[in-house]
Every structure is written in structure tokens, then in C-alpha cells.
C-alpha positions in Angstrom: 101.1 91.3 65.4 101.1 93.0 62.1 102.3 96.7 62.3 100.2 97.5 59.2 97.0 96.3 60.8 97.7 98.0 64.1 98.2 101.4 62.4 101.8 101.5 63.7 103.3 101.4 60.2 101.1 104.3 59.2 102.1 106.4 62.3 105.8 105.7 61.5 105.4 106.7 57.9 103.7 110.0 58.9 106.6 110.7 61.2 109.2 109.8 58.6 110.5 106.9 60.8 109.5 103.9 58.7 113.1 102.6 58.7 112.5 101.4 62.2 110.6 98.4 60.8 113.1 97.6 58.0 114.2 94.3 59.7 110.7 93.3 60.9 110.5 90.0 58.9 113.9 88.9 60.4 112.7 89.3 64.0 111.4 86.5 66.2 107.8 86.8 67.4 109.1 87.8 70.9 111.4 90.5 69.3 108.5 91.8 67.2 106.3 92.0 70.3 109.0 93.9 72.2 109.7 96.4 69.3 105.9 96.9 68.9 105.6 97.6 72.7 108.5 100.1 72.5 107.1 101.9 69.5 103.5 102.0 70.7 104.6 104.0 73.7 106.2 106.7 71.7 104.9 110.1 70.6 106.8 110.5 67.3 105.3 114.0 66.6 106.6 115.2 70.0 110.0 113.5 69.5 110.4 115.1 66.0 109.5 118.4 67.5 112.1 118.0 70.2 114.7 117.2 67.6 113.9 120.2 65.4 113.9 122.7 68.3 117.1 121.2 69.9 119.0 121.4 66.6 117.8 125.0 66.0 118.8 126.0 69.5 122.2 124.3 69.3 123.2 125.7 65.9 122.1 129.2 67.1 124.1 129.0 70.4 127.3 127.5 69.1 128.8 130.7 67.8 127.6 133.1 70.4 129.5 133.4 73.7 127.7 134.6 76.7 130.3 137.1 78.0 128.6 140.4 77.4 125.3 139.2 78.9 126.7 137.9 82.2 126.8 139.4 85.6 128.2 137.7 88.8 126.0 136.7 91.7 125.3 139.8 93.8 126.5 139.7 97.4 123.0 140.2 98.8 121.7 136.8 97.5 124.8 135.0 98.6 125.3 133.1 101.9 128.8 131.8 102.6 130.1 129.4 105.2 133.4 131.4 105.4 132.1 135.0 105.0 128.9 134.6 107.1 130.2 132.5 109.9 128.2 134.4 112.5 124.9 133.3 110.8 125.7 129.6 110.4 124.3 128.5 113.7 121.0 130.4 113.2 120.6 128.9 109.7 121.3 125.5 110.9 118.8 125.7 113.8 116.1 127.0 111.4 116.8 124.1 109.0 116.7 121.6 111.9 113.4 123.0 112.9 111.9 122.5 109.4 113.3 118.9 109.4 111.8 118.2 112.9 108.4 119.2 111.4 108.8 116.7 108.6 108.7 119.5 106.1 111.9 118.7 104.3 112.3 116.0 101.6 115.4 114.8 99.8 115.5 114.1 96.0 118.4 112.1 94.7 119.4 112.1 91.0 120.6 108.5 90.7 120.0 107.6 87.0 123.7 107.1 86.1 125.4 103.8 85.6 129.1 103.4 86.6 130.2 103.0 83.0 133.2 105.3 83.3 134.1 103.6 86.5 134.3 100.3 84.6 131.2 98.8 86.2 127.7 98.2 84.8 125.7 98.7 88.0 124.3 102.0 89.3 126.9 104.5 90.6 125.2 104.6 94.1 126.1 101.0 94.6 129.8 101.7 94.2 132.3 101.1 97.0 135.2 103.5 96.9 137.3 101.4 99.2 136.7 103.0 102.6 137.7 100.9 105.6 133.9 100.1 106.2 133.4 99.4 102.5 130.1 101.4 102.6 128.6 102.3 99.2 127.5 105.8 98.3 123.8 104.9 98.8 124.6 103.6 102.4 126.6 106.7 103.3 123.8 109.0 102.2 121.0 106.9 103.8 122.9 107.0 107.1 123.3 110.8 106.9 119.5 111.0 106.6 119.0 108.7 109.6 121.4 110.8 111.7 119.7 114.1 110.7 116.3 112.7 111.7 117.8 111.7 115.0 119.4 115.2 115.6 116.2 116.9 114.8 114.2 114.6 117.0 116.6 115.1 119.9 116.6 118.9 119.6 112.8 119.2 119.2 111.6 116.1 121.2 109.3 115.1 118.4 109.4 112.2 115.8 110.1 113.3 112.3 110.9 111.9 108.9 112.9 113.0 105.8 111.3 111.3 102.8 113.9 110.2 100.2 112.8 110.3 96.6 115.2 108.5 94.3 115.1 109.1 90.6 116.6 106.2 88.6 116.7 105.5 84.9 115.3 102.6 83.0 118.6 100.9 83.2 119.1 101.3 87.0 115.6 101.1 88.4 115.4 97.3 89.1 119.0 96.9 90.4 118.6 100.0 92.7 115.3 98.8 94.2 116.7 95.4 94.7 119.9 96.8 96.4 117.9 98.8 98.9 115.6 95.9 99.6 118.5 93.5 100.2 120.1 96.0 102.6 116.8 96.7 104.5 116.8 100.3 103.3 119.9 100.9 105.5 117.7 101.4 108.5 115.2 103.9 106.9 111.5 103.2 106.8 110.7 101.5 103.6 107.6 103.7 102.9 109.8 106.8 103.2 112.1 105.7 100.3 110.3 106.3 97.1 111.7 105.2 93.7 110.7 106.7 90.4 112.1 106.7 86.9 113.3 109.4 84.6 112.1 109.3 81.0 114.0 108.0 78.0 114.4 109.5 74.6 115.7 107.9 71.4 119.1 108.8 70.0 118.8 110.3 66.5 121.1 110.8 63.5 121.7 114.3 62.2 118.7 114.0 59.8 116.3 113.3 62.6 116.0 109.6 62.1 115.8 107.4 65.2 118.8 105.1 65.5 118.5 101.3 65.7 121.1 99.8 68.0 120.1 96.3 66.8 117.6 95.0 64.3 114.7 95.1 66.8 115.9 97.6 69.3 116.0 101.4 69.4 119.0 103.3 70.8 117.5 104.9 73.9 119.1 107.3 76.5 117.9 108.9 79.7 116.5 112.5 79.0 119.1 114.2 81.3 118.8 115.1 84.9 116.3 117.9 83.9 114.0 115.0 82.9 113.3 115.1 86.6 110.5 117.6 86.3 108.4 115.7 83.8 108.9 112.5 85.8 107.8 114.2 89.0 104.5 115.0 87.3 103.8 111.8 85.4 104.8 109.4 88.2 102.7 111.1 90.9 105.7 112.2 93.0 104.5 115.8 93.3 101.2 114.5 94.6 103.0 112.3 97.1 105.0 115.2 98.4 101.8 117.3 98.8 100.1 114.4 100.7 103.0 114.2 103.1 103.1 118.0 103.8 106.5 118.5 102.3 107.4 122.2 101.9 111.1 122.2 101.0 113.1 119.9 98.8 116.9 119.3 98.7 118.0 117.9 95.3 121.5 116.5 94.7 123.5 114.0 92.6 124.4 110.5 93.8 128.1 110.8 92.9 129.3 113.3 95.5 130.7 111.3 98.5 130.8 114.5 100.7 127.2 115.6 100.1 125.4 116.9 103.2 122.0 115.4 102.5 119.2 117.9 103.5 122.0 120.1 104.9 120.2 122.0 107.7 122.3 125.2 107.3 121.6 125.3 103.5 117.8 124.6 104.1 117.7 127.2 106.9 119.5 129.8 104.9 117.1 129.4 101.9 114.0 129.4 104.1 115.1 132.5 106.1 115.8 134.3 102.8 112.3 133.3 101.5 113.8 131.6 98.5 111.8 129.5 96.1 115.1 128.2 94.6 118.6 128.0 95.8 121.9 126.7 94.5 124.8 125.4 96.6 128.2 126.3 95.0 131.9 125.9 95.6 134.4 128.6 94.8 136.0 128.1 91.4 139.6 129.1 91.9 141.1 128.0 88.6 139.7 129.9 85.6 140.1 126.9 83.3 138.3 124.4 85.5 135.6 122.9 83.4 132.7 123.5 85.7 129.6 125.6 85.0 129.1 128.8 87.0 125.9 130.2 88.5 125.4 133.8 87.4 122.9 136.2 85.9 122.4 136.2 82.1 120.2 139.0 80.8 119.0 139.5 84.4 118.0 135.9 85.0 119.9 133.3 86.9 121.3 130.3 85.1 124.3 128.1 84.9 126.8 129.0 82.2 129.0 126.2 81.0 132.8 126.7 80.8 132.6 126.3 77.0 130.1 129.1 76.7 132.5 131.9 77.8 135.8 133.2 76.6 139.0 132.7 78.6 139.2 136.5 79.2 135.9 136.4 81.0 136.8 133.2 82.9 140.0 134.9 84.1 138.3 138.2 85.3 138.9 138.9 89.0 137.1 141.1 91.5 138.9 143.7 93.7 139.4 141.0 96.4 141.4 138.8 94.0 138.7 136.2 93.7 137.5 135.1 90.2 134.5 137.3 89.3 132.6 134.3 88.0 133.5 131.9 90.8 130.2 130.3 91.8 130.9 126.7 90.7 127.8 124.6 90.2 127.8 121.3 92.0 124.3 120.0 91.2 123.0 120.7 94.7 119.8 122.6 94.9 117.0 123.8 97.2 113.4 124.2 95.9 110.2 125.3 97.8 107.4 122.8 97.1 105.2 125.5 95.5 108.0 126.4 93.1 108.6 122.8 92.2 104.9 122.2 91.6 104.8 125.3 89.3 107.7 124.0 87.3 106.1 120.6 86.9 102.7 121.9 86.0 103.5 125.1 84.1 107.1 125.6 83.0 108.4 122.2 82.1 107.3 122.2 78.5 109.2 125.5 77.9 112.5 123.9 78.8 114.7 123.3 75.8 116.6 120.1 75.2 120.4 120.4 75.0 122.2 118.5 72.3 125.0 116.1 73.1 126.8 114.8 70.0 127.7 111.2 70.6 129.3 108.1 68.9 126.3 105.9 68.8 126.6 102.2 67.9 124.0 101.3 65.2 123.0 98.7 62.6 123.5 99.7 58.9 121.0 98.9 56.1 122.4 95.3 55.9 121.9 94.8 59.7 125.6 94.9 60.5 126.6 96.5 63.8 128.7 99.6 63.3 130.7 101.2 66.1 131.5 104.7 64.8 134.8 106.4 65.7 133.4 109.9 65.4 130.0 111.4 66.5 127.2 110.2 64.2 124.1 111.4 66.1 122.7 113.2 69.0 121.2 112.5 72.4 118.8 115.1 73.8 118.7 116.1 77.4 117.4 118.7 79.8 119.4 119.9 82.7 118.1 120.2 86.3 119.3 123.8 86.6 117.4 125.0 83.5 114.6 126.1 85.8 116.6 128.8 87.8 115.2 131.3 85.3 111.7 130.9 86.6 112.6 131.7 90.3 111.2 134.8 91.9 113.6 134.7 94.8 116.9 132.9 94.0 119.8 132.5 96.4 123.3 131.1 96.3 125.0 129.3 99.2 128.8 129.0 99.0 130.5 126.1 100.8 134.1 124.8 101.0 135.0 122.2 98.4 137.1 120.2 100.7 134.2 119.8 103.1 131.4 119.2 100.7 132.3 118.3 97.1 134.2 115.4 95.8 132.4 113.7 92.8 133.0 110.2 91.6 133.2 110.1 87.8 136.2 108.2 86.5 138.0 105.0 87.1 141.3 105.1 89.0 144.4 106.1 87.0 147.7 107.7 87.7 146.9 111.4 87.5 143.2 110.7 87.9 140.6 113.3 88.8 137.3 112.5 90.4 138.2 108.9 91.0 137.4 106.3 93.8 140.8 107.3 95.3 140.2 111.0 95.3 136.7 110.4 96.8 138.0 108.1 99.5 140.8 110.5 100.4 138.4 113.5 100.5 136.1 111.7 103.0 139.0 110.4 105.2 140.6 113.9 105.2 137.3 115.5 106.3 136.9 112.9 109.1 140.5 113.4 110.1 139.8 117.1 110.5 136.7 116.3 112.6 138.9 114.3 115.0 141.4 117.1 115.3 138.7 119.7 115.8 137.2 117.6 118.6 140.6 117.5 120.4 141.9 114.1 119.2 145.4 113.5 117.9 147.0 111.0 115.6 150.4 109.3 116.1 152.6 107.7 113.5 154.3 104.3 113.7 157.2 105.9 115.7 154.8 107.2 118.4 155.2 110.8 117.3 152.1 113.1 116.9 151.3 113.9 113.3 151.5 117.7 113.1 148.3 119.6 112.6 148.5 122.9 110.7 146.0 125.7 110.5 143.9 125.8 107.4 142.2 128.6 105.5 138.5 129.2 105.8 136.2 127.5 108.3 134.8 124.1 108.3 131.0 123.7 108.3 129.5 123.3 111.7 127.0 121.3 113.5 129.2 122.1 116.4 131.0 125.3 116.9 134.3 125.1 118.6 137.4 127.2 118.4 139.8 124.5 117.1 138.0 123.9 113.9 140.5 125.6 111.6 143.0 122.7 111.7 144.0 120.2 109.1 146.7 117.6 108.9 150.2 118.4 107.8 150.6 115.4 105.6 149.7 115.1 101.9 148.1 111.7 102.1 145.1 111.6 104.4 145.4 109.6 107.6 143.1 106.6 107.4 140.1 107.6 109.4 136.4 107.0 108.9 133.5 108.1 111.0 130.1 106.6 110.4 127.3 109.1 109.6 125.3 107.3 112.3 127.8 108.7 114.8 128.2 112.2 113.4 126.5 114.1 110.6 128.8 117.0 110.3 131.6 116.7 112.9 129.3 117.2 115.9 129.3 115.0 119.1 132.8 113.6 118.8 134.5 115.3 121.8 133.4 112.7 124.3 134.9 110.0 122.0 138.2 111.5 121.0 139.1 114.5 123.2 142.6 114.3 124.6 143.1 110.8 123.1 145.8 109.6 120.7 145.1 107.3 117.8 147.0 105.1 115.4 145.5 104.9 111.9 143.3 103.2 110.7 140.7 104.8 113.0 137.1 103.7 112.7 134.4 105.3 114.7 130.9 103.7 114.3 127.9 102.7 116.3 130.0 100.0 118.0 132.5 102.6 119.3 136.1 103.6 118.5 138.4 101.1 117.0 141.9 101.1 115.6 142.3 98.7 112.7 145.7 97.2 112.6 147.5 96.4 109.3 146.0 92.9 108.7 142.5 94.3 109.1 141.7 92.8 112.5 
């Protein structure tokens, strides 16, 4: 197919992107057809506009720090699992009621590949080495299953929590195939809905789209904020409306501790009449590179660590906590009407952020170049960019050790956010659940492993007086409890109370087992 005859060459020339056809004559017919298909689907005017705006915004914001415009989250919009313990049960019951009425949906951001983990498949398919060898996808699916069951038992009515999974072009097929092979982990197939975030081309600093090979553009997902455009153009908002969904919990695939559709978080947001809510963990180290939720010029947003001075990051309140301590963990609540407004009205107003990257490309001779310093940009939107549009925004603070352990990097000696740290975090949580339910662990000499009080309170689906215990060892005791047995530590007393266990302890739908060293 001749690009001149089809008008494609003309469109490219008008957009100043003619270089994309420079190797046309060297491509096979199949490669020509593929390149044509990719280019035909692009709105170059729109892409050039994105580039221009993104570069203007990024050059404007580089110099200016946010400090003088920031205010911390006011106490009246904050709910906290440690400071509002007396309200937790009410919030949880309110959330469970909404779940029992099938009004709550879950939206998973799962576009990322495990590149930094050293694998080429989607991150949700990763096994961090738990005794059960469950993947992140399976753990999260089983939490949804258990939550449906808890809501059904409480309210004596059948319910469902639809699971919308946003993949990227690179992860869509393998994710769908994985779920299909595993029979949707026990969930109803029609309640698991896959959709795909958009892609944008990488561009050099002059606004030229980069070729990664002679017949292929360098494309990248448009950031987790591409969610809102995808919800509209793939009919997901319509699907939610058809199902009667009123509240949506949005989270990232890489957090092994995520409380999917957390009833206490949902109930808190619903009782506060919120259209938008952010779950946060307390930032305790001023230099931790995590964005903080705060007000800027009177509107809520996430301010990245790089956007404030050290002096502001180190400011403390009268109680000794960091003033800007609401660490963002990509875990959000939206009312359906708010999300629909974002998709239908506000999405085009969201600015792209610029990420400078080392982007492999072909030079004018068609040779592949792998640059050693940034040579171009990828443009992305962020999921939290829409906080500014909320009329009633709330913040819900939870304990990091109970709810946040992201998986980002491959294992290494002093590694942070690795398979080992994720595995340890989950086993440590499950160990605490056993202690709180009255169970004990004994070491190889038959001695009880000491349990020491811990600061703060664990989340509850149960409420018992022993729950402020943790183990006295540095390495977690090997202990894994299937989400099918317990969503948040509830219902374990009858299985463990007054009993002593040797690690490795496994509690799953088949009962309580101790796995001995050789894995029997």
C-alpha cells in the first residue's frame, strides 16, 4: 500500500513527522502493512499538541518548588486506623453493607511488566516465593472471593464485586490468558473485565516521534492516569453503570498487602459523603522518595518528593509527626458519579507529565543506537491528577506494615521493594494474625518464640484485645494464611487459639498444616 496514495504521507508531512517513512522502501510488505496500520490509528495533531503542552509545563515547573503553596491534610478530612479506632467497626460494617448490595467495584492498574524484576511478563503473574507460590493476581482474586463471602454471610444475600483490570498493550494477551488458564481463580468470568490503557509514542526533544526500528515506532503506555481516557473509550464506565456500581476502589497490582475493596476504607469514604478518597501511609523519614497528599493553593494533590525543599520535608507538627506525612500509595476511592464526570468532562484538562528517558532508536542509516543518557521523553498522566476536581475529598491513613509493601525491584543485598521484602511483609502480617488469634510459635528447641507489644493497632475485621502483638524476631516466622480463609485476620481463633505451631505454618481451605523442611 502506497503511503502517498492513501494520504498518509501527506498527513505526516503536515505534522512534521515524515521521517517515520524514511525506511519505507527497505521494509517487507508485511512490515509496511504493520507500520501503515500503526500510523493510520494516530492523531498526529493531538500528539504534537500533547508534546508542546507537556514541554511547556515541565520547563515551567522545573525551577519552582511547591513549598509556599502547600498545606497539610486537615484533621477533619482524615480517618486513621490508629487515631480513630473506635470508628473502625462502624466504617467496616458500612462498607460490607455496600459490598453486599453489589455497589462496590474494584479497578486494578496492572499495565506494568516485571522488567525491573528481571522478567518479561506482567507483574501480577509474579511469584514472590511464598510457601503456596501464589502470584499477586491470585492473592488479590482470593481476597475478592473472601470479601464477597463475608458480605453474603453478614447480609444473607448473594453479591458480587466486579473486577476491572487495566492492562497495557504489552500485557493484555498474557494477562487474559493467565486468568483463563487459572479459571479466574474461582471468580465468575463475566465479573472480571479486562481493558487496555492507551499508548503514546516516545519523542525526541524536538518533538519528532522516535523509531525503535526501521518499521516500528517507540511506544509507551500513557501512564496510570491514562485510566480515565480508557474507561471512556472502552465502554467501562457504561458497564459500571449497567451493573449499578456506585463506588470504586482503585489500586496498583504491585502491593502484596493490598486490602482489595477494603470495607473500612469504603465505609469511611461513603459515611463522609466523599466523591474521592486517598489511602495513605505515614511517611516517617523526610527523605523517603514518596509523594505526599496535601493541599496546594487550596486544592488536593500529590506533591512528589522532588518538588519540595528538604526544609519543608523535615517540618514537624507539635506531636512530633512530619507535617507532610500522608504518603501516597496509589490506593484510591471514587464515587461512580465523580469518576463519570472525570471521564466525560475533566480528562482533556489533565496535563501530561514528562519523563526523560534513554530510548533505543535507529539513526539515519538504520543502525540501532542504545543511548547512555536521556535522548527523549515519554508522556504520561497520573491517576491522582484528578484529586483537584473533587468536591469532598478525604484521606484514610493506615499502617504501612499492615497494608503497603510494593514489589518493584529484583532481589539484591540491601534491596528495597523486592520479592524478599514483599514475602517477609506478608508472612509477618500473617504471623501477627496468628498471635492475635491466640496461637503461638515454637522454635526448633520447643521454646515459644517471644511476642512483643507493637505500636499502633492492626486493622480489624475482628476486634480482640490481643491484637497489638508482634514477633520478637527480625526475620518473619514462615507463616501463610490463604485469603480464602481470612481477609483481614478474622475467623482464625477456632483454628489456632491455644495451639503451638512450628514454622512453616500454612492455613488454607484444606486446614492447618505445618510444612517440614523438605517441603512435605
